Legacy VTK file of the C-alpha trace (Angstrom):
# vtk DataFile Version 3.0
C-alpha trace
ASCII
DATASET POLYDATA
POINTS 667 float
21.677 -2.366 3.331
21.934 -6.138 2.963
19.733 -8.455 4.982
20.896 -11.811 6.368
19.538 -15.017 4.767
16.127 -15.967 6.082
15.327 -12.531 7.553
12.527 -11.748 5.090
11.052 -15.245 5.384
10.981 -14.892 9.169
9.362 -11.468 8.839
6.605 -12.798 6.557
6.003 -15.762 8.863
5.548 -13.541 11.914
3.008 -11.274 10.245
-0.621 -11.857 9.367
-1.151 -10.429 5.890
-4.860 -10.064 6.690
-3.968 -7.781 9.628
-1.582 -5.697 7.519
-4.125 -5.298 4.704
-7.032 -4.870 7.135
-5.751 -1.436 8.127
-6.483 -0.203 4.601
-9.656 -2.082 3.605
-13.079 -3.058 4.902
-13.593 -6.810 4.637
-16.687 -8.228 2.959
-17.588 -10.678 5.725
-20.347 -12.306 3.676
-17.781 -13.399 1.116
-14.825 -13.973 3.470
-13.988 -17.040 5.542
-11.843 -15.964 8.483
-11.276 -19.512 9.736
-9.574 -20.432 6.477
-7.760 -17.088 6.079
-9.744 -16.485 2.883
-10.520 -12.745 2.903
-12.224 -10.490 0.338
-12.596 -6.691 0.138
-12.996 -3.857 -2.372
-9.554 -3.245 -3.848
-7.462 -0.455 -2.252
-5.640 0.101 -5.559
-8.616 0.984 -7.746
-12.190 2.194 -7.363
-14.834 -0.514 -7.185
-17.994 -1.393 -5.271
-17.659 -5.175 -5.366
-15.090 -7.174 -3.400
-12.620 -8.433 -6.011
-9.464 -8.067 -3.853
-8.493 -11.464 -2.403
-6.084 -12.182 0.473
-4.865 -15.707 1.184
-3.651 -15.222 4.745
-2.157 -18.690 5.065
-0.040 -18.387 1.927
0.707 -14.709 2.548
-0.295 -13.405 -0.883
-2.959 -11.049 -2.263
-4.418 -10.664 -5.748
-7.016 -8.319 -7.265
-9.186 -9.825 -9.979
-10.055 -6.309 -11.179
-6.735 -4.468 -11.601
-4.430 -7.511 -11.215
-2.318 -6.040 -8.409
-0.579 -8.815 -6.482
2.123 -9.315 -3.880
2.892 -9.951 -0.227
2.984 -7.843 2.945
6.136 -5.994 1.881
4.803 -5.014 -1.543
1.462 -4.023 0.005
3.098 -1.604 2.465
5.452 -0.312 -0.221
2.606 0.468 -2.628
0.027 1.794 -0.156
2.496 3.892 1.855
4.550 5.009 -1.182
7.833 4.028 0.445
10.865 2.107 -0.763
11.567 -1.567 -0.172
13.789 -1.090 2.883
11.404 1.431 4.448
8.566 -1.088 4.034
10.723 -3.760 5.687
11.480 -1.395 8.588
7.778 -0.617 9.105
6.836 -4.301 9.157
9.815 -5.297 11.314
8.771 -2.814 13.994
5.238 -4.208 13.848
6.526 -7.783 14.151
8.940 -6.892 16.976
12.005 -7.881 14.951
15.279 -6.004 15.263
16.840 -5.019 11.978
20.468 -6.051 11.483
23.083 -3.403 12.166
23.410 -0.918 9.353
26.541 -0.298 7.416
28.303 2.657 9.169
28.211 4.749 6.001
24.498 4.056 5.494
23.807 4.980 9.122
25.760 8.196 8.711
23.721 9.064 5.610
20.426 8.361 7.403
21.475 10.509 10.361
22.348 13.421 8.094
18.993 13.184 6.297
17.261 13.281 9.684
19.227 16.417 10.607
18.323 18.109 7.316
14.639 17.231 7.798
14.771 18.853 11.251
16.207 22.050 9.765
13.444 22.066 7.141
10.773 21.869 9.868
12.308 24.917 11.559
12.092 26.760 8.238
8.416 25.779 7.824
7.583 27.356 11.182
9.649 30.485 10.449
7.898 31.116 7.127
4.443 30.494 8.621
5.134 32.995 11.389
6.336 35.628 8.891
3.049 35.394 6.970
1.223 36.529 10.118
3.449 39.623 10.633
3.203 43.081 9.116
5.733 42.126 6.446
3.365 39.416 5.234
0.324 41.708 4.850
0.550 41.950 1.051
0.960 38.180 0.776
-2.081 37.640 3.023
-4.132 40.030 0.899
-3.137 38.162 -2.263
-4.112 34.816 -0.766
-7.419 36.254 0.479
-8.191 37.402 -3.063
-7.514 33.858 -4.228
-10.087 32.600 -1.743
-7.646 31.294 0.890
-8.638 32.540 4.330
-6.714 31.976 7.533
-8.030 28.446 8.065
-7.036 27.373 4.546
-3.613 29.000 4.911
-3.056 27.017 8.109
-4.229 23.777 6.491
-1.666 24.173 3.722
1.041 25.566 6.046
1.521 28.551 3.754
4.201 31.021 4.696
6.081 34.115 3.581
9.781 34.742 2.973
10.691 38.366 3.879
12.610 40.610 1.503
15.785 40.646 3.586
18.830 38.800 2.272
19.569 36.880 5.485
16.247 36.740 7.389
16.002 32.928 7.535
19.785 32.509 7.691
20.049 34.711 10.796
17.093 32.923 12.446
18.545 29.454 11.925
22.080 30.448 12.901
20.626 32.026 16.029
19.012 28.653 16.789
22.426 27.022 16.590
21.962 25.341 13.184
25.284 24.667 11.459
26.010 26.625 8.276
26.591 23.490 6.209
23.170 22.117 7.222
21.399 25.321 6.103
23.255 25.187 2.782
22.738 21.437 2.489
18.956 21.851 2.934
18.888 24.346 0.045
17.634 27.166 2.284
20.539 29.490 1.474
23.146 29.941 -1.237
26.812 30.936 -0.932
27.508 34.563 -1.737
29.613 35.332 -4.798
31.117 38.289 -2.961
34.169 37.437 -0.919
33.658 37.707 2.815
29.877 37.997 2.574
27.608 35.472 4.296
25.272 33.209 2.288
21.895 34.660 1.294
18.388 33.189 1.600
17.144 31.148 -1.371
13.618 32.584 -1.002
13.012 36.325 -0.615
9.711 38.234 -0.899
7.797 35.107 -1.863
4.723 33.196 -0.698
6.009 29.837 0.521
4.484 26.398 -0.142
6.041 23.565 1.907
6.663 20.374 -0.093
6.435 17.132 1.880
7.335 13.584 0.918
5.100 10.509 1.073
5.815 10.148 4.801
4.951 13.774 5.557
8.512 15.095 6.043
9.265 18.617 4.792
11.868 18.185 2.065
11.635 21.373 -0.026
9.755 24.620 -0.658
8.093 26.319 -3.562
7.896 30.107 -3.659
5.669 32.479 -5.612
7.142 35.917 -6.254
5.253 38.916 -4.875
7.152 41.271 -7.197
5.513 41.116 -10.662
8.880 42.068 -12.206
10.688 39.088 -10.706
12.245 36.971 -13.453
10.982 33.708 -11.923
7.301 33.783 -10.910
7.664 30.380 -9.225
10.873 29.039 -7.681
11.565 25.623 -6.153
14.239 24.580 -3.711
17.411 23.295 -5.383
17.854 19.553 -5.423
19.348 18.255 -2.198
19.920 14.983 -0.360
16.251 15.208 0.620
14.709 16.595 -2.547
14.666 15.249 -6.118
11.979 17.222 -7.963
11.551 14.558 -10.655
10.680 11.981 -7.984
8.316 14.121 -5.898
4.704 15.265 -6.239
3.149 18.188 -4.383
0.428 17.086 -1.908
1.322 13.409 -2.353
0.505 12.259 1.184
-2.925 13.926 1.407
-3.834 12.916 -2.156
-3.056 9.283 -1.379
-5.382 9.392 1.628
-8.195 10.996 -0.415
-7.755 8.449 -3.209
-8.020 5.726 -0.582
-11.481 7.089 0.220
-12.539 6.599 -3.405
-11.602 9.888 -5.090
-9.999 9.869 -8.526
-6.418 11.184 -8.644
-6.001 14.491 -10.515
-2.609 15.745 -11.718
-2.738 19.532 -12.078
-0.026 21.983 -13.134
0.910 23.908 -9.981
0.561 24.495 -6.240
-2.405 26.876 -6.477
-4.224 24.492 -8.823
-3.858 21.672 -6.286
-5.000 23.858 -3.397
-8.032 25.146 -5.338
-9.028 21.594 -6.286
-8.619 20.255 -2.753
-10.526 23.160 -1.195
-13.393 22.466 -3.650
-13.552 18.833 -2.557
-11.146 17.217 -5.041
-8.717 16.154 -2.347
-6.790 13.627 -4.440
-4.907 16.319 -6.381
-1.156 16.452 -6.992
1.234 18.468 -9.160
4.732 17.978 -10.575
7.237 20.535 -9.392
7.891 22.952 -12.207
8.689 20.319 -14.843
6.811 17.972 -17.134
5.603 14.759 -15.495
8.446 12.238 -15.221
8.306 8.452 -15.400
8.921 8.181 -11.660
6.078 10.622 -10.935
3.800 8.686 -13.277
4.545 5.453 -11.441
3.900 7.228 -8.122
0.474 8.275 -9.415
-0.342 4.742 -10.552
0.454 3.435 -7.088
-2.326 5.703 -5.839
-4.898 5.298 -8.626
-5.033 3.078 -11.734
-6.337 5.815 -14.061
-5.345 9.341 -12.978
-6.744 12.354 -14.805
-4.149 14.837 -16.040
-5.791 18.293 -16.108
-4.104 20.792 -18.426
-4.817 24.189 -19.966
-6.615 24.141 -23.301
-4.028 26.330 -25.067
-1.427 25.039 -27.492
1.195 24.682 -24.743
-1.214 22.642 -22.635
-1.940 20.272 -25.519
1.790 19.813 -26.157
2.239 18.943 -22.473
-0.640 16.473 -22.727
0.987 14.736 -25.683
4.358 14.556 -23.905
2.624 12.833 -20.992
0.839 10.405 -23.318
4.132 9.545 -25.054
5.759 8.951 -21.679
2.941 6.664 -20.560
2.623 4.538 -23.723
5.420 2.049 -22.947
4.171 1.720 -19.354
0.418 1.219 -19.711
-1.139 -2.148 -18.992
-4.547 -3.595 -18.162
-6.081 -1.380 -15.483
-3.259 1.187 -15.645
-3.707 4.177 -17.934
-4.403 7.924 -18.029
-7.206 10.241 -19.050
-6.640 13.842 -20.157
-8.961 16.683 -19.106
-8.570 19.821 -21.210
-9.602 22.991 -19.397
-11.225 25.879 -21.294
-8.440 28.035 -22.716
-7.269 30.746 -20.351
-8.816 29.108 -17.275
-6.910 27.290 -14.561
-8.778 25.129 -11.998
-8.888 27.981 -9.476
-10.517 30.391 -11.934
-12.904 27.747 -13.241
-14.075 26.767 -9.749
-14.499 30.388 -8.625
-16.540 31.198 -11.743
-18.669 28.065 -12.032
-18.368 26.260 -8.724
-17.386 22.656 -8.144
-19.780 21.486 -10.842
-17.885 23.301 -13.581
-14.674 21.472 -12.681
-16.515 18.173 -12.338
-17.927 18.624 -15.841
-14.395 19.047 -17.231
-13.237 15.915 -15.407
-16.265 13.934 -16.597
-15.376 14.865 -20.190
-11.736 13.718 -19.848
-10.450 11.933 -22.951
-8.624 8.597 -23.129
-5.050 8.548 -24.409
-6.140 7.078 -27.741
-8.186 10.209 -28.485
-5.186 12.525 -28.252
-2.976 10.162 -30.241
-5.494 10.086 -33.102
-5.859 13.853 -33.062
-2.113 14.400 -33.182
-1.588 12.003 -36.060
-4.470 13.339 -38.184
-5.201 16.962 -37.231
-3.915 19.446 -39.780
-2.908 16.770 -42.289
-4.299 16.004 -45.748
-4.428 12.374 -46.877
-5.172 12.868 -50.571
-2.524 10.518 -51.974
-1.371 6.940 -51.400
1.974 8.259 -50.145
0.357 10.426 -47.489
-1.898 7.597 -46.340
1.122 5.301 -46.173
2.863 7.923 -44.020
-0.092 7.849 -41.608
0.122 4.048 -41.489
3.831 4.291 -40.672
3.247 6.840 -37.901
0.463 4.773 -36.345
2.657 1.647 -36.428
5.361 3.566 -34.580
2.871 4.606 -31.909
1.570 1.069 -31.471
5.100 -0.314 -31.409
5.941 1.772 -28.336
3.286 -0.010 -26.239
4.897 -2.711 -24.125
1.851 -4.748 -23.105
0.891 -7.162 -25.948
-2.815 -7.128 -25.128
-2.986 -3.335 -24.964
-0.952 -3.104 -28.174
-3.466 -5.358 -29.942
-6.481 -3.338 -28.745
-4.848 -0.036 -29.762
-4.100 -1.498 -33.191
-7.689 -2.645 -33.677
-9.151 0.724 -32.652
-6.706 2.771 -34.749
-7.409 0.547 -37.762
-11.132 1.137 -37.296
-10.603 4.891 -37.136
-8.386 4.739 -40.217
-11.102 2.887 -42.167
-13.655 5.526 -41.152
-11.291 8.333 -42.143
-10.718 6.978 -45.638
-14.216 5.600 -46.262
-16.337 7.446 -48.848
-19.018 9.639 -47.215
-22.433 8.025 -46.856
-25.273 9.522 -48.795
-27.793 11.621 -46.895
-25.814 11.825 -43.676
-24.878 15.491 -43.878
-21.628 16.620 -42.372
-21.669 14.122 -39.536
-20.236 16.840 -37.313
-22.535 16.224 -34.356
-21.807 12.478 -34.390
-18.056 13.140 -34.635
-18.040 15.499 -31.695
-20.096 13.241 -29.471
-18.026 10.162 -30.334
-14.904 12.206 -29.719
-16.055 13.292 -26.287
-17.037 9.750 -25.269
-13.808 8.206 -26.471
-15.735 5.957 -28.899
-14.045 7.124 -32.068
-12.056 10.101 -33.145
-11.930 10.027 -36.936
-13.812 12.111 -39.440
-14.869 11.245 -42.941
-13.153 12.893 -45.868
-9.752 14.618 -45.954
-8.561 16.447 -42.866
-7.912 20.082 -43.717
-4.758 21.873 -42.546
-5.445 24.005 -39.487
-3.880 27.418 -38.988
-2.498 28.091 -35.480
-4.943 30.946 -34.894
-7.921 28.886 -36.010
-6.837 25.968 -33.837
-6.636 28.318 -30.864
-10.164 29.611 -31.552
-11.505 26.058 -31.655
-9.697 25.143 -28.443
-11.307 28.129 -26.766
-14.758 26.597 -27.236
-14.070 24.104 -24.434
-16.128 26.298 -22.124
-19.179 25.717 -24.339
-18.889 21.969 -23.835
-18.841 22.477 -20.053
-22.028 24.561 -20.274
-23.717 21.834 -22.312
-22.818 19.203 -19.702
-24.353 21.392 -16.993
-27.529 21.846 -19.081
-27.753 18.072 -19.429
-27.530 17.814 -15.635
-30.444 20.238 -15.160
-32.569 18.313 -17.688
-31.847 14.981 -15.985
-32.542 16.340 -12.497
-35.804 17.947 -13.675
-37.079 14.686 -15.182
-36.061 12.656 -12.130
-38.003 15.112 -9.941
-40.940 15.321 -12.387
-41.059 11.936 -14.200
-44.541 12.621 -15.582
-42.988 15.211 -17.951
-41.059 12.524 -19.799
-44.215 11.296 -21.552
-44.605 14.636 -23.380
-40.905 15.241 -24.057
-39.549 11.735 -24.509
-38.572 12.272 -28.156
-36.462 15.373 -27.495
-34.901 13.792 -24.416
-34.067 10.530 -26.178
-32.332 12.386 -29.040
-29.807 14.033 -26.676
-26.385 12.464 -27.073
-25.182 12.845 -23.503
-21.584 13.950 -23.025
-20.566 11.856 -20.010
-20.892 8.233 -18.956
-22.912 9.161 -15.850
-25.384 11.192 -17.895
-25.778 8.415 -20.463
-26.500 5.926 -17.683
-29.115 8.211 -16.088
-30.718 8.846 -19.492
-31.026 5.116 -20.130
-32.463 4.454 -16.667
-34.974 7.297 -16.976
-36.225 6.060 -20.318
-36.715 2.560 -18.940
-37.936 3.287 -15.397
-39.802 6.613 -15.470
-42.989 5.405 -17.244
-43.928 3.330 -14.193
-43.314 6.123 -11.664
-45.207 9.119 -13.083
-46.654 10.049 -9.699
-43.881 8.756 -7.442
-40.528 10.546 -7.986
-39.190 9.262 -4.656
-39.653 5.657 -5.774
-38.008 6.494 -9.103
-34.977 7.924 -7.330
-34.757 4.830 -5.162
-34.845 2.563 -8.253
-32.144 4.622 -9.980
-29.999 4.559 -6.838
-30.401 0.792 -6.643
-29.389 0.374 -10.284
-26.551 2.916 -10.530
-25.555 3.564 -6.913
-26.548 6.547 -4.741
-23.333 8.446 -5.535
-24.410 9.248 -9.085
-27.583 10.979 -7.820
-25.750 12.748 -5.007
-23.275 14.158 -7.498
-26.045 15.250 -9.879
-28.207 17.017 -7.302
-25.219 18.676 -5.589
-24.265 20.600 -8.732
-24.645 24.357 -8.285
-26.540 24.788 -11.579
-29.006 22.073 -10.593
-29.622 23.545 -7.141
-30.490 27.002 -8.510
-32.822 25.747 -11.240
-36.408 26.944 -10.608
-37.670 23.454 -11.434
-35.704 22.060 -8.479
-36.115 24.968 -6.070
-39.927 24.839 -6.445
-40.596 21.127 -7.095
-44.326 21.389 -6.370
-44.917 23.605 -9.427
-45.132 21.164 -12.329
-46.001 23.821 -14.908
-42.898 25.832 -13.977
-40.814 22.670 -14.195
-42.119 21.968 -17.696
-41.347 25.514 -18.832
-37.799 25.139 -17.497
-37.422 21.739 -19.166
-38.597 23.030 -22.557
-36.235 25.994 -22.287
-33.224 23.861 -21.301
-33.902 21.377 -24.113
-34.101 24.213 -26.635
-30.977 25.920 -25.293
-28.986 22.706 -25.420
-30.050 21.997 -28.991
-29.337 25.608 -29.968
-25.884 25.669 -28.380
-24.828 22.498 -30.161
-26.261 23.642 -33.490
-24.495 27.036 -33.331
-21.242 25.360 -32.306
-21.578 23.004 -35.279
-22.216 25.888 -37.682
-19.194 27.783 -36.330
-16.961 24.732 -36.753
-18.190 24.168 -40.292
-17.532 27.830 -41.098
-14.023 27.469 -39.695
-13.375 24.499 -41.961
-14.684 26.428 -44.981
-12.404 29.359 -44.341
-9.324 27.124 -44.096
-9.009 27.418 -47.875
-8.361 31.153 -47.604
-4.856 32.566 -47.208
-5.956 35.658 -45.275
-4.945 35.093 -41.643
-7.010 38.137 -40.662
-10.197 36.412 -41.740
-9.364 33.469 -39.527
-8.884 35.848 -36.605
-12.225 37.540 -37.283
-13.910 34.163 -37.334
-12.443 33.314 -33.907
-13.710 36.685 -32.643
-17.157 35.853 -34.001
-17.155 32.549 -32.152
-16.061 34.252 -28.945
-18.761 36.896 -29.246
-21.345 34.225 -29.930
-20.375 32.391 -26.728
-20.632 35.623 -24.731
-24.019 36.374 -26.257
-25.238 32.901 -25.340
-24.374 33.583 -21.693
-25.863 37.077 -21.686
-29.328 38.548 -21.528
-30.362 36.985 -24.796
-30.195 33.574 -23.176
-33.446 34.200 -21.336
-35.448 34.949 -24.505
-37.536 32.089 -25.781
-37.811 33.190 -29.434
-36.430 30.675 -31.919
-36.065 30.417 -35.693
-35.717 27.175 -37.609
-32.446 26.850 -39.541
-32.096 25.273 -42.984
-31.190 21.967 -41.389
-34.371 22.002 -39.285
-32.673 22.829 -35.978
-34.190 25.472 -33.682
-31.781 28.376 -33.111
-32.343 31.241 -30.669
-33.211 34.280 -32.796
-31.030 36.804 -30.956
-28.038 34.475 -30.915
-28.450 33.784 -34.642
-28.827 37.508 -35.429
-25.723 38.372 -33.387
-23.663 35.730 -35.171
-25.005 36.747 -38.616
-24.111 40.384 -37.937
-20.555 39.489 -37.012
-20.082 37.175 -39.984
-21.726 39.537 -42.483
-18.565 41.561 -42.958
-16.408 38.509 -43.657
-15.804 37.868 -47.345
-15.733 34.153 -48.078
-14.376 34.657 -51.592
-10.951 33.180 -52.181
-8.171 35.635 -52.862
-6.488 35.412 -56.196
-3.830 32.754 -56.125
-4.919 31.535 -52.710
-6.828 28.450 -53.784
-5.866 24.927 -52.868
-2.905 23.519 -54.757
LINES 1 668
667 0 1 2 3 4 5 6 7 8 9 10 11 12 13 14 15 16 17 18 19 20 21 22 23 24 25 26 27 28 29 30 31 32 33 34 35 36 37 38 39 40 41 42 43 44 45 46 47 48 49 50 51 52 53 54 55 56 57 58 59 60 61 62 63 64 65 66 67 68 69 70 71 72 73 74 75 76 77 78 79 80 81 82 83 84 85 86 87 88 89 90 91 92 93 94 95 96 97 98 99 100 101 102 103 104 105 106 107 108 109 110 111 112 113 114 115 116 117 118 119 120 121 122 123 124 125 126 127 128 129 130 131 132 133 134 135 136 137 138 139 140 141 142 143 144 145 146 147 148 149 150 151 152 153 154 155 156 157 158 159 160 161 162 163 164 165 166 167 168 169 170 171 172 173 174 175 176 177 178 179 180 181 182 183 184 185 186 187 188 189 190 191 192 193 194 195 196 197 198 199 200 201 202 203 204 205 206 207 208 209 210 211 212 213 214 215 216 217 218 219 220 221 222 223 224 225 226 227 228 229 230 231 232 233 234 235 236 237 238 239 240 241 242 243 244 245 246 247 248 249 250 251 252 253 254 255 256 257 258 259 260 261 262 263 264 265 266 267 268 269 270 271 272 273 274 275 276 277 278 279 280 281 282 283 284 285 286 287 288 289 290 291 292 293 294 295 296 297 298 299 300 301 302 303 304 305 306 307 308 309 310 311 312 313 314 315 316 317 318 319 320 321 322 323 324 325 326 327 328 329 330 331 332 333 334 335 336 337 338 339 340 341 342 343 344 345 346 347 348 349 350 351 352 353 354 355 356 357 358 359 360 361 362 363 364 365 366 367 368 369 370 371 372 373 374 375 376 377 378 379 380 381 382 383 384 385 386 387 388 389 390 391 392 393 394 395 396 397 398 399 400 401 402 403 404 405 406 407 408 409 410 411 412 413 414 415 416 417 418 419 420 421 422 423 424 425 426 427 428 429 430 431 432 433 434 435 436 437 438 439 440 441 442 443 444 445 446 447 448 449 450 451 452 453 454 455 456 457 458 459 460 461 462 463 464 465 466 467 468 469 470 471 472 473 474 475 476 477 478 479 480 481 482 483 484 485 486 487 488 489 490 491 492 493 494 495 496 497 498 499 500 501 502 503 504 505 506 507 508 509 510 511 512 513 514 515 516 517 518 519 520 521 522 523 524 525 526 527 528 529 530 531 532 533 534 535 536 537 538 539 540 541 542 543 544 545 546 547 548 549 550 551 552 553 554 555 556 557 558 559 560 561 562 563 564 565 566 567 568 569 570 571 572 573 574 575 576 577 578 579 580 581 582 583 584 585 586 587 588 589 590 591 592 593 594 595 596 597 598 599 600 601 602 603 604 605 606 607 608 609 610 611 612 613 614 615 616 617 618 619 620 621 622 623 624 625 626 627 628 629 630 631 632 633 634 635 636 637 638 639 640 641 642 643 644 645 646 647 648 649 650 651 652 653 654 655 656 657 658 659 660 661 662 663 664 665 666
């Protein structure tokens, strides 16, 4: 639709940009000057506590000094409401009392048809919801109950059920007077291949998930099969005039509202992942619709949050999906617009992780999310040997190709500098007396501060790689142990004097934990007898949210040191135990990784499998009864290791022969 000359200028002149923006922000009146139209607020496009978002009401422009978003009233509505240009103009024209010029007849006809299709989709939503409450929907209700979705949650998400019959929805809609071509056009039914037979329902014997667009209109459905033998476990509506799956995200409207309240945007893999996350308090969760994330979907996510977290399974398929997303994003990233990748423990989706470990377990995974650079470095170096000039030159070529795909010159320069630094570390001769450096490598890797390792990178067998990926759950447990240690010392600051050395040596896994560790070391000595004052100082320095998040973790709440805060001796016993367990877990994980690297030289795939089984059994033992024993032995490297855990691991590894088979040595 074309607009007459001067229409947009008149629209901008009639509107106050401060009023348009004011619906989405809270002005900082100490910094703003209303008389001059000079307004400041925390930015609605990225998370911040200070007011760096500036609106010049007289000139009609805004600019954020943090994320560099800029524009006028039209771009603001377009980006905050996730609508197109013309839809933004329509919204503002109605607000300004301006009549839009007459539409082209063909455009009006198209808009009318879309409105009709949307009305048919709403009828289908209500039909499916009603069917879930009938006797036919009993099995579907039972399944959803087992997944933790009671009646209230099912109503919140408008979940429904498609009966087994071939024409159940068709007959209902035709009985309501809906034209056949509208039912087919909405993708709710498909023409029969048998001559003379009526069309049949697209969804049959499936749990139904309504898919709505950014404005809340029902545009499609997703269906989960109740029959385990069904060829397609999940099925989406076909693409229609309303629905383009590559341009749509599940839960987009609600996620945008949650992100506006300060939550980070999470991109999960499916409907149930999104629902589980939102029900656990991670309301800003979305999912692509059965395909890999597209460029359009990525740009939709960036409109909501400058640095979404993509949460994927920790298996090989999940890592491949992560790398596809990184490759898609590389040409598009810019200052304040990127991604982080959260790798879930292998075999766990968000629903399973939250049910097993509570909200804190999922938060720990999100806190440990890696920057894009980390995955790029891993892909280009993992499983490769750089023992010749030609192989090193090949790495240089591959890294140049990666950097060359980045469009933003400043980002390209920073990526080049960091990758060059990692390359120098990779090829540098090992320092004397530093040991394997494994602990430093892992901690730097987790923090995104460096992802190389010294010495040649050994080829990794697929089965060994899978066993190492499966240890993601151990990292989550370590993050939760760190949380208990921090909360104990904040509640009992006098204990820090006796355990400062052990506490200071911990290389915390997340940015929040590192900040709390630094503040405790600097502030606690002056508040030995006043934990309340210490908490107030920490809140003043880091913000109250960081403490609220820490003390709301399930593992912190159930710790005896926190449940009985008056008992200082009990708190110290708990602290000593948690410090020892954390050190033990990291030491055993290091030994297992080093053993895995040793066995890479062997050609026997069975030995690699047995090693992965040993690691799995060790993790189970660490979570079992032996975890409560406080008997430790000192390893050769001086680290304390729980005796029962060490004995269990030794017993499992005892049968593994580490001798190379004949003819299986390195070439």
